[in-house]
C-alpha positions as CSV (number, residue, x, y, z in Angstrom):
1,M,0.0,0.0,0.0
2,S,1.3,3.4,-0.9
3,A,1.9,6.2,1.6
4,I,-0.6,9.0,1.6
5,K,0.6,12.1,-0.2
6,H,-0.9,15.6,0.3
7,F,-2.1,17.8,-2.5
8,L,-3.4,21.3,-2.3
9,L,-5.8,22.5,-5.0
10,V,-6.9,26.1,-5.5
11,F,-9.6,26.5,-8.0
12,D,-11.0,29.8,-9.2
13,H,-14.5,29.4,-10.4
14,A,-14.6,33.0,-11.8
15,K,-11.7,32.1,-14.1
16,N,-12.8,28.5,-14.4
17,E,-9.1,27.6,-13.7
18,L,-7.0,25.5,-11.3
19,V,-4.7,28.2,-10.1
20,K,-2.6,26.0,-7.8
21,N,-1.9,22.3,-7.8
22,L,0.8,21.7,-5.2
23,E,2.1,18.3,-4.0
24,F,3.6,18.0,-0.5
25,G,4.4,14.3,-0.4
26,S,4.1,13.1,3.3
27,D,4.7,16.6,4.7
28,V,1.4,17.1,6.4
29,D,2.7,20.1,8.4
30,G,3.8,21.9,5.2
31,A,0.6,21.1,3.5
32,T,-1.6,22.3,6.4
33,R,0.5,25.5,6.7
34,C,0.1,26.3,3.0
35,Y,-3.6,25.5,3.2
36,G,-3.9,28.1,6.0
37,E,-2.0,30.6,3.9
38,M,-4.3,30.1,0.9
39,E,-7.4,30.3,3.2
40,R,-6.2,33.7,4.4
41,K,-5.2,34.9,0.9
42,Y,-8.6,34.1,-0.6
43,R,-10.8,34.6,2.5
44,D,-12.8,37.4,0.8
45,S,-13.3,35.4,-2.5
46,H,-16.4,33.3,-2.7
47,A,-15.4,32.0,-6.1
48,V,-12.3,30.2,-4.9
49,D,-12.2,26.6,-3.6
50,I,-9.2,25.6,-1.5
51,V,-9.0,21.8,-1.0
52,L,-6.4,19.8,0.8
53,V,-6.5,16.1,-0.3
54,G,-4.7,13.1,0.9
55,S,-4.3,10.4,-1.7
56,D,-1.9,7.8,-3.1
57,S,-1.3,9.8,-6.3
58,I,-2.2,12.9,-8.3
59,E,-3.8,10.5,-10.8
60,T,-6.3,9.3,-8.1
61,V,-7.0,13.0,-7.1
62,K,-7.7,13.7,-10.8
63,V,-10.4,11.0,-10.6
64,T,-11.9,11.9,-7.2
65,H,-11.8,15.6,-7.8
66,S,-12.1,15.7,-11.6
67,N,-14.2,18.9,-11.6
68,Y,-11.0,20.8,-10.9
69,F,-9.0,19.2,-13.7
70,V,-11.3,18.4,-16.7
71,N,-11.4,21.9,-18.3
72,G,-13.1,23.2,-15.1
73,S,-16.5,22.7,-13.6
74,R,-18.4,24.5,-16.3
75,E,-17.2,22.0,-18.9
76,L,-18.4,19.1,-16.7
77,V,-21.8,20.8,-16.4
78,R,-22.0,21.2,-20.2
79,N,-21.1,17.6,-20.7
80,A,-23.6,16.4,-18.2
81,M,-26.4,18.5,-19.8
82,S,-25.6,17.0,-23.3
83,I,-26.0,13.4,-22.2
84,G,-28.8,11.8,-24.1
85,R,-28.9,14.4,-26.8
86,A,-28.8,13.2,-30.4
87,V,-25.4,13.5,-32.0
C-alpha cells in the first residue's frame, strides 16, 4: 500500500481555472501550513475553492476531484447536460 501524499488544489470558479496544484508528499505540516495561507489569501473570495486532499497519487486525485481538472467545472456541467442528446 502506498503512503498517503498531500495535494493542495486552489480552483478559481470565476476564471474556471485551477490556479494552484501543489504536492507536499508526506509533509502534512507543510501542506496544512500552506492550506492556511491560501485560506487567508482568498478569504474574501467566494469564487475560490481551496482543497487539501490526501491520496496515493495525483492520478487518483484527478479522478476523485475531476471537476478541478477536466477543463473546469463549467465544462463538466455542459457535458452532463448534453448526455442523451442526439449527436
